[in-house]
C-alpha positions in Angstrom: 0.0 0.0 0.0 1.2 3.4 -0.9 2.7 5.2 2.3 2.7 9.1 1.7 4.3 9.7 4.9 7.3 7.5 4.1 7.7 9.3 0.8 7.7 12.7 2.7 10.4 11.3 5.1 12.5 10.1 2.1 12.3 13.5 0.3 13.0 15.4 3.6 16.4 13.5 3.8 17.3 14.2 0.1 20.1 16.8 0.2 22.7 18.0 -2.2 25.1 15.2 -1.6 22.2 12.8 -2.4 21.6 14.7 -5.8 25.3 14.2 -6.6 25.2 10.5 -5.6 22.1 10.0 -7.8 23.8 11.8 -10.6 27.1 9.9 -10.5 25.1 6.7 -10.5 23.2 7.8 -13.6 26.3 8.8 -15.3 27.9 5.4 -14.6 24.8 3.5 -15.9 24.8 5.7 -19.0 28.4 5.1 -19.6 28.0 1.4 -19.3 25.1 1.5 -21.8 27.2 3.6 -24.2 30.0 1.0 -23.7 28.0 -1.9 -24.6 25.9 -0.3 -27.4 28.3 -1.2 -30.1 28.6 -4.9 -29.1 26.6 -8.0 -29.2 26.9 -7.9 -25.4 24.0 -5.3 -25.5 21.5 -8.1 -26.7 22.9 -10.5 -24.0 22.5 -7.9 -21.4 19.0 -7.2 -22.3 18.3 -11.0 -22.0 19.9 -11.2 -18.6 18.2 -8.1 -17.3 14.8 -9.4 -18.5 15.4 -12.7 -16.8 16.5 -11.2 -13.5 13.3 -8.8 -13.5 11.1 -12.0 -14.0 12.6 -13.7 -11.1 12.3 -10.6 -8.9 8.7 -10.0 -9.7 7.8 -13.7 -9.2 9.8 -13.8 -6.0 8.0 -10.8 -4.6 4.6 -11.6 -5.9 4.6 -15.3 -4.8 6.9 -14.9 -1.8 9.3 -17.4 -3.0 11.9 -17.7 -0.2 14.6 -19.4 -1.9 14.4 -17.2 -5.1 14.3 -14.0 -2.8 17.4 -15.3 -1.0 19.4 -15.9 -4.2 18.5 -12.5 -5.6 19.4 -10.7 -2.5 22.9 -12.4 -2.3 23.7 -12.7 -6.1 24.1 -9.0 -7.1 27.8 -8.7 -6.1 28.6 -12.0 -8.0 26.6 -10.9 -11.0 28.6 -7.6 -11.1 32.0 -9.4 -10.9 30.8 -12.0 -13.5 29.7 -9.0 -15.9 33.2 -7.5 -15.6 34.7 -11.0 -16.6 32.3 -11.6 -19.4 32.3 -8.0 -20.9 36.0 -7.4 -20.6 36.7 -7.0 -24.4 33.9 -4.4 -24.4 35.5 -2.6 -21.4 39.0 -2.7 -23.0 37.5 -1.1 -26.2 35.6 1.5 -24.3 38.8 2.5 -22.4 40.8 2.6 -25.5 38.0 4.8 -27.1 38.1 7.2 -24.1 41.8 7.5 -24.3 41.8 8.4 -28.0 38.8 10.6 -28.2 38.1 11.9 -24.7 34.7 12.3 -23.2 33.4 13.9 -26.5 33.7 10.6 -28.3 31.1 9.1 -26.0 28.4 11.6 -27.1 29.0 11.7 -30.8 26.6 9.8 -33.2 27.9 7.9 -35.9 28.4 9.7 -39.3 28.3 7.7 -42.6 28.6 10.4 -45.3 32.2 9.4 -46.1 31.4 5.7 -45.8 28.4 6.0 -48.2 30.5 7.8 -50.8 33.6 5.6 -50.7 31.6 2.4 -50.7 29.3 3.5 -53.6 32.1 4.6 -55.8 34.2 1.5 -55.0 31.4 -0.8 -55.6 30.7 0.9 -59.0 34.3 0.5 -60.1 34.5 -3.1 -58.9 31.2 -4.1 -60.7 32.4 -2.5 -63.9 35.7 -4.4 -63.7 34.1 -7.7 -62.6 36.2 -7.6 -59.3 34.4 -9.4 -56.5 34.2 -8.0 -52.9 32.3 -7.8 -49.7 32.2 -4.8 -47.4 30.6 -4.9 -44.0 29.5 -1.7 -42.4 29.2 -2.0 -38.5 26.2 -0.2 -37.0 24.9 -0.6 -33.3 25.9 -4.4 -33.0 29.8 -4.6 -32.6 31.7 -6.8 -34.9 34.9 -7.2 -32.8 34.9 -11.0 -33.0 34.7 -10.8 -36.8 37.4 -8.1 -36.9 39.7 -10.2 -34.9 39.6 -12.9 -37.6 41.2 -10.4 -40.2 44.3 -8.2 -40.7 44.2 -4.9 -38.9 44.2 -1.9 -41.3 42.9 1.2 -39.4 42.8 3.5 -42.2 40.3 6.1 -43.3 37.9 4.7 -45.8 38.4 5.6 -49.5 37.3 4.2 -52.8 41.0 3.7 -53.7 41.7 1.7 -50.6 38.6 -0.5 -51.0 39.3 -1.2 -54.6 43.0 -2.0 -54.0 42.1 -4.5 -51.1 39.7 -6.4 -53.7 41.9 -6.3 -56.7 42.3 -9.8 -58.1 45.1 -12.0 -56.5 45.8 -9.5 -53.8 46.3 -11.3 -50.3 43.1 -10.0 -48.9 40.8 -10.0 -51.8 38.9 -13.2 -50.9 37.5 -12.1 -47.5 35.6 -9.2 -46.1 36.4 -5.7 -45.2 34.9 -4.3 -42.0 34.2 -0.5 -41.6 33.8 1.2 -38.3 33.3 5.0 -37.7 34.4 5.9 -41.3 37.6 3.7 -41.0 38.5 0.3 -42.5 39.3 -1.5 -39.4 40.3 -4.7 -40.8 40.4 -6.7 -44.1 40.5 -10.4 -44.8 37.7 -11.1 -42.2 36.0 -14.3 -42.0 32.2 -14.1 -41.9 29.7 -16.8 -40.7 27.9 -18.3 -43.6 23.9 -18.3 -43.7 22.6 -21.5 -42.5 19.8 -21.5 -44.9 20.3 -19.0 -47.8 17.2 -19.9 -49.6 18.8 -19.8 -53.1 21.3 -22.7 -53.5 23.0 -21.0 -56.3 24.4 -18.2 -54.1 28.1 -18.0 -53.9 30.2 -17.9 -50.7 30.4 -14.1 -50.8 26.6 -13.7 -50.8 26.0 -16.4 -48.1 28.7 -14.7 -46.0 26.9 -11.4 -46.4 23.5 -13.0 -45.3 25.2 -14.8 -42.4 26.6 -11.6 -40.8 23.4 -9.7 -41.2 21.2 -12.6 -39.7 23.0 -12.3 -36.4 23.8 -8.6 -36.3 22.3 -5.4 -37.6 25.3 -4.8 -40.0 24.9 -3.8 -43.5 26.9 -5.8 -46.2 27.5 -4.7 -49.8 28.6 -7.5 -52.1 29.8 -7.4 -55.7 29.8 -10.6 -57.7 32.9 -11.6 -59.5 31.0 -13.6 -62.1 28.3 -11.1 -63.1 29.4 -7.7 -61.7 26.2 -7.3 -60.0 25.9 -5.3 -56.7 23.7 -6.5 -53.8 23.0 -5.2 -50.4 22.4 -7.6 -47.4 20.5 -6.4 -44.5 18.5 -8.3 -41.8 19.3 -11.6 -43.5 17.7 -10.6 -46.8 19.7 -9.9 -50.1 18.6 -7.2 -52.5 20.2 -6.6 -55.8 21.0 -2.9 -56.7 21.3 -2.0 -60.4 24.0 0.6 -60.3 26.2 2.9 -58.2 23.5 5.7 -58.0 20.9 3.2 -56.6 23.3 1.8 -54.2 24.1 5.3 -52.8 20.4 6.0 -52.4 19.9 2.7 -50.4 22.8 3.3 -48.2 21.6 6.7 -47.4 18.2 5.4 -46.8 19.5 2.8 -44.3 22.4 4.6 -42.6 21.2 8.3 -42.7 17.4 7.9 -42.8 16.6 11.3 -41.5 18.3 13.0 -44.5 17.3 10.5 -46.9 13.7 10.5 -46.2 13.8 14.2 -46.4 15.1 13.9 -50.0 13.3 11.1 -51.3 10.3 8.6 -50.8 10.7 4.9 -50.3 9.4 4.4 -53.8 12.0 6.8 -55.2 14.8 4.9 -53.4 13.7 1.5 -54.7 13.1 2.9 -58.2 
């Protein structure tokens, strides 16, 4: 039952130091969410939190003694376990903080240079029938995929992408991963789609489907046999007729606010 007197007592004890205390905790929670927002760990965290809340509600509602006891005495263990499980994300966040300072935590992703470079490179590769696959990282982190390739860490450009996928180059058979307007790695191994639907799809197209089935990444594929450009998103593969349409699709997906102000969905797909 709601106790108004208790609420008044709590508010009466709320001082300036209490406000600072709450603010610091809020900043820590926000920083932790920002830390995990670019990784698959965010999805896992949602599942853990949802499961924990279910047990808390059931324990309180049904007065489950054992469940309530475990919940009350497991918070410390859960925090220690979270640090161990999410240590790659913590290292990545500290590295980002050291390179960019606090401003790097509050910037939103910008894709203008990425869209231009990928579109132009795909157009050149399609004309020359040079195969390739470019994966653009979005909210879900691809660190496990990046670690399978060769570090590059160079600003994205059409020349860099076309040189990587030039026939017989050491890295042309695998995928390139782009993060924050930089080519972070090349020669990356992607998971193949378990059920691609079309059995005639090549390895590149199955890899593009595979990475977009398990993450929110966007993959651009150029077929070596036909020169056809395709975009993979959410486990679906869509052919794109030319560089101009590819640019429109990338803008529609990666920069939806600006693209929707400039064109309708029908114009993008046209």
